[in-house]
Phi, psi and omega in degrees: 000133180285164177297135182296325180296323179293320179292320179293322178298319179293322178295321178297320178296320179300319179295319179295320179298316180295323183292318186258006185300312183294314181296317180296318180295319180294316180293322178295319179296320179293319182290331182265357181281109183289344181280343178280157177294154183300323182296318180294319177295322181294318178295325176296321177295321178296317178295322178296323180289337179283340179292153180295140182296325180287359175274358179274139183295336180288346179280347181286149179236131176290125180230148178298134178292333184273308188251340183086004182295133183272346184248160181064044187264130175259116183297321184300324184256350183057038175214165181281166181298326183290312179295323179297318180294315181296312181288327177293321178294327179279353179079023182266352178251117182298134176087358180251124177230129179290129183277150174208143179213000000 
């Protein structure tokens, strides 16, 4: 099990990303628009820098929904390889059957 503080920090980041997504996208589009004057683009970059860093989507970390483990993460199931194996063996994940031969 991962540290609860790390999982809570990631949840807080998810909320910030959702809160600032529209504003961040608009400012990025404005800053990258070559048809606008340089001064206007520069001010858009300044406004973008004022936004909280944890509001950027690249700050998010994929974590297992069951254990909070950050590594060995399967996007399709939103869990780590360890949790997937345990729940798959118990028959709790639809479509997953542990193979044996």
